[in-house]
N, C-alpha and C positions, 0 to 999 in steps of 0.2 A: 503493499500499500503506499502511496507517495506520501511524504511528510512535509508539511510546509518549513522552509528554511526559517530559522529564527534569525533576527536582525542583530546587529552588534549592539544596538543600545539596550536591547532587551537582556542580553548577556551581560552588559554593565550594570543594569537595574536590579535584575532578579535578586542578587545576593544581599542589596541595601536592606539592612535591618531597620524596622519601623519602630518608633517609640511605642511603648505600653500606653494606653489610654484609660482614664477614668471618666465616668458620667458623673457631671455636676450640674448644680442648678444655681442661679444668681437670684438671691432674693431682690425683690423690686417694691419699692413705695411708689405706689402708682394709684391714680383714681379708680374707683369700681365701675365696672361695666353698666351700663343701661340694662336694667332687668327686661324691659318691655319695650322693644324698637318703636312698635306701633304708637304706644303711649308718648314715648319721647319725641317722635316726629309731630304728633298732634300738639303736644306742648309748646313745641318751638313755634309751630306755625301761628301761634297766637301772637307772634311779635309782628306779623306781617299782614296786610290785606291780600286775601286771596283773589288772583284774577278770574274774570269770565271769559267766556268765548274758547278758542283754541289755544291750548298751552303747550309749547313745546319744552320738554324736559331734557335738558342735556345731561348725559351719563358717560363717563369715560371708562377707560380700560384699566386705570391703576387698581392696585390692591386696596379696595376700600372694604373692611368687613361687613358682612350681610348688607350688601349694597342692594340686593333685590328685595330685602324687607323694607328697607329705607325708601325705596322708590315705590314700592306697593301701597305704603302707607300714605305717601304723597299724593299718588294717583287717587286713592280712597277719598282723601281729603277734598282735593280739587273737584271730584265728581260731585260730591256732597254740595259743594259751593256753586255748582251749575256748570263748571267748566268741562271742555272736552280736551283731556289731555292725551298726549302722544310722546313717545320717547324718540329722541334722536340721539345717535353716536357722536359724542364730543370728544374726539381721541386724534385729532390731527389726521397723520398718515396711518396710523396703526391698522391692524387687520388687512396687510398687505395693499392698503390703499385703495380698496374697493368697496363699494356699499354691502355687497354679500359679506365679504371678511369681517367688516365693523360689525355687522348684525350678527354674526357668528361668535364674535369676541363678547359681546353682550350677552348672548345666551349662555355661553360658559360661565359667565359671571352671576347667572341667575335673574337676568334681566331680559325676559321674553314676554310676548303677549300674554302667554297662558299664566305666567307667573305674577306678573305685576298688574295685569287687568287693563291693558290700553296698547293700542298699536305702536310697534316700533317701525319708524319710517327713516330708511337709510339712504342717503345718497352722498356723493362726493361733490356734487354741485355746490358752489358757493356764490354769494354775492358780495361784491366789493361795498364797504360802508364808508370808506374815507382814508385818510392818512394821517400819520401821527405827527404833531407839530414840530419836534425836536429833530427828529431824523427822516422825516417823509416816508414812514413805513406804511405800507398798503395794509388794511385791516379788512377780514373778510367774515362772513358768517354763513353758516350752513343753509342752505336755500329754503329747506322745511321750516327751519327754525325764524328765518326772517320773514317769511310769509304767514306764520302764526300771529294771533292777536298778543300773545305774551310769551315771553321765555323765562325760563327757570333753570339753574343749573345746580346739580348735586355733586358734590366733591369732597374730598377728605382734605383738610389742612394739614401741611407737614414740609419739613425742610426740603428744599430741592436738591437734586443731585450733582448739580453743576453750576449754580450760581447763587449769590446772596442777596436778598434785598429786603424791604419792608413787607412784600409779599412774595410768596415763593410758590408751591404748589398749593392748588386750592381753587375757590370758585373765581376769583380774579383772572388767574392765569387760563382757567377754561374758557373764560369769555373771550380772552385775547387769542388763545392759540388752539385749544381743542375744538372750539365751535368753528374755526376757520378752516377745518379740514385740511387736506395736504398744501393747498395753495397759501392758505392763511398761515399755517404753522412754519412753512418755509419762508415766507416773507418776512416772519418776526426774527426767526433765528439767524437768517442770511444777513441781517443787519448787524450781527455781532453778538457774541455772549456776554461781551463786556458791558452791552448797553442793555440787557434784559431787564435788570433792575428798574430801569426808566421806561423802556418800551412797553413792557407789559402793563404796567398801570395806565399809560397813556392810550393803548390799544382798547384796553377795558372800558375806559371813558366814552370811547367812540362807539363800542358796542352798546353801551348801556344807553347812550343818547339816541343812537340810530336804529337799535335792534329791538324795541320795547320789552327791555328786560325788566322783570318785576322783583325777583329777589334771588339770593343763593342761599342754599340749604348746605350748611357747612357741617362737616362731621369730624370730631376729633377722636382720636383713639389712644388708649392707654398702652403701656409698656408692653401688654399681652397682646395688643393688636385687637382690642375689643372696642366698640364704640363707647366712649364715656361721656360724651356731650354732643348735642345736636343744635345748632343754632340756626335760626332762618333770619337773614339779613336783607333789609330792603336794598334794592340796587344802588340807590344814591348814599347808602351809608356803608358799603363794602370796603371802599377805601379807607376809612377810619376804622373799622372794626375788625377786619380780617388780621391786620398786624398784631393785634392782642392775641388773637387765636393762634397765630404762629408761634409767638413767644410760648404759650402754653404748650404747644405741640412739641417744641423743642426740648422743654422740660420732660415730657412723657416719653420721648422716643428711648426705645431699648437699644443700649449699645453694648459692645463686648467690655468685659471688666479690665481688660488689660491693655497697657500702652505700647508694648513691644513684643512682636511675635516673629517667629522664624516662617511658619507655614499656616495658612488659613485654608481648611478644606470645606467647601460649600457644596452640600449635597445637591440642590437645584437652584437655577435661576430662571427668570421669567418675566415678562411684562407684566403679569398679574402681581408680582411681588414688588417689582421698582422698575422705573423707566429705564434703568440701566441693568436690568436683570438681577443684579444684587446691589442694594443700596449702599453708594459710597459713603454716606453717613456712618455705615456700620463698618465697612471694609477699609475705610480711609483711603481707598484708590478712586480718584476722580477723573472724569473725562476732559476737564477744562480746568485751567488755572485760576478760576474765577470762583471756587468753593474749596474748602479746606475743612479739617477736623478728623478726629477718628484715631485709630491706632497705626502705629508704624509697622508694616507687615513687609517682610522681604519677598516672599513667594505666596501666590494665591492659586489654588486649584477649584475649578467648577467641573462637577461629575455629570450633571444631567440637566435637561430642559423640563420644565413643568408641562402637563398636558395643555393648561389654559393658554400658554403662550402661543400655541398654534405654529410652532416653529421658528417665531421670531426670536433670534438669539441676540438681540442688541445688548451690548455689554460684555459679551464674550471677550472682546479685546482688551478688557481690565484684568484678564486672568493671564498667567504666566504659563499654566498647563491646563488642558482639559482633555477629556475622554472621547475616543471614537465615537462612543454612543451617544455623546453630546453633539459632535461635529456632523454625525450623520444624520440627524434631525433638524439641522439648521436649515431654514427654508431661505435660500439668498435674496429672493424677491421682496419678502417683506421686511427681512433684516436690513437689507440695502437701502430699502426705500425710506425706512426709519433713518438711517444715518444720513441720507441724502437730504431729508426734510430737516433734520436739525443741524446740518452742516457741521457734522462731527465724524470723523473717520476712526478715531482711536476706539470707539466702542465696537467696531466691527473687524477690527485686525485679528488675523488668524494666529491665536496661540500655538505653542507646542501641542500636538495631539498624541495621546497614549493609547495603546488598545485596551486597557483596564483601569478600574481604580486604583488598584495596586501599584501598578507602574506609574500612573499619574502622580500619586504621592510620593512614590520613591524618587522620581525625577525632580520634584520640587525640593525634595530633602538634599538630593545630590547637588543642587545648585545654590545651596545656602553656604556661603563661603565661611570656612572656619568654624563649622558647625558639625558635630558628631551625631549622626541621624538619630540613633536611639536617645539622645539626649536634647534633642530640639525642643523648641518651644512650640508645640503644634496645638492647634484648635480646630474641631469640626463641629459644625453646625448644620441643621437641616437647611436652612434659607435665612436670608437677613430679616424677615418678618418674625422670625422665632430664634434669636441668638441668645435667650436666657437660659436654655437647657443645651448643654454642649458637653463634647467629648475634650478633655484636655491630657496633654501628655504628662508623664511623671514628673518632668522638670518643671510644670507648673502648680503641681499639686500643693506645696508648701504656700505658695502665694495665694492661691484659690482658698485655702483655710484662712489665711490673714485677712483676705478680702470678704470673708464671712459667706462664701459661697457653700452650698450644702453637698456633701459627697454622696451621691446616690449608689455609685458602684464603684469597688476598688479598680485599681490599675489592672488590666489583663491585655493581652495581645488582640490587636485589630484582627477580625476574623473575614475570611473572603471565601465565596463561592468557589468552585473549580475553574470559573473563568477569570478570576481575579477580581470580582466586584463585590462591594460591600452590599448585603441585603439591606433593603429600605424597611424601615419600622423597627428593627431590632436594635437594642441598646449599643450593641457592638457588632453589627452586621451579622448577626446569628442567622 
């Protein structure tokens, strides 16, 4: 029987001894989750006047926990007020920049006509609303939204992954970029990432004045990625109120407890987790020089794509090593469209590709200068939405105890299947 010839790098990496890892959990002082999403939405809506007539509800592709429930509660309240709501994808170029693709993204997130109780109207057509005063940037809006009597946007407020400003990710950015479809998103990004902190608020003002925007429904999440606060903000108050929510979101953001690591292993990345696949606010790896913060990590490994990302591997370029399993599922069309729209190439550059999880981790360890692999400071997390429960190498065990992390399982060897992959769901890849 013919055997497949092993490569030289496999011969080099196979003997690399990986560090033992312990399962630990970081205690977090964070606001409690909202127990009843429907009640939380209804309470929030008391702060705004609900519009009548046709209402376009902009919903994006970012990881907003329980977004289907939030939208369903909003739809119910609008219908009771006599409105005729419908959902429009507000996600720029995501979903391969096609109407069908964007509708599929929403369905993956639990936002479909059957689940939220109103139609989903997807189009990539947009209407030019005007240009920003400082840089002359063209501002666009989804055609269905523009033709509606009113527009409402639903989004999570959180720190952005590539710039800093008084507003970052949230309803304001959705009005400026997400609702602009591919044309609008590209128009704002190509003006320069160094200008986004002023371009986004200026563009949102135009969307509000020209696009019949009624209000934004802003969701804050705690460190466990659970909705902890929902606020309805009238459109003319967004610029004043959203910065306060952003500061609270920054306080709530879950982060790794370590400042310096040799290797970070992330089980999965995807657009449903972060715009850059893995949140740079957690990994410390940013696609532009206009954002910073987080740990110093010498090598990063990404193992797989989420199902929900639909092959969009934006952010893959922020890793040093990935697996063949991840690379083979990358859909270039949607991934490259994302990068072209955002005018950032760093997020889609191809890193080193390894045949298995074990070889990917070994490769990262082998490239840590001056580090003995079994003694490396290594952390493994499921994804950047869930960094609180993690595997840490033996060299980090003492500092983990000093930081107050709870030791759930003592150190043991990382375990792999016959193909060299870590099993998902088991504490040590069992």
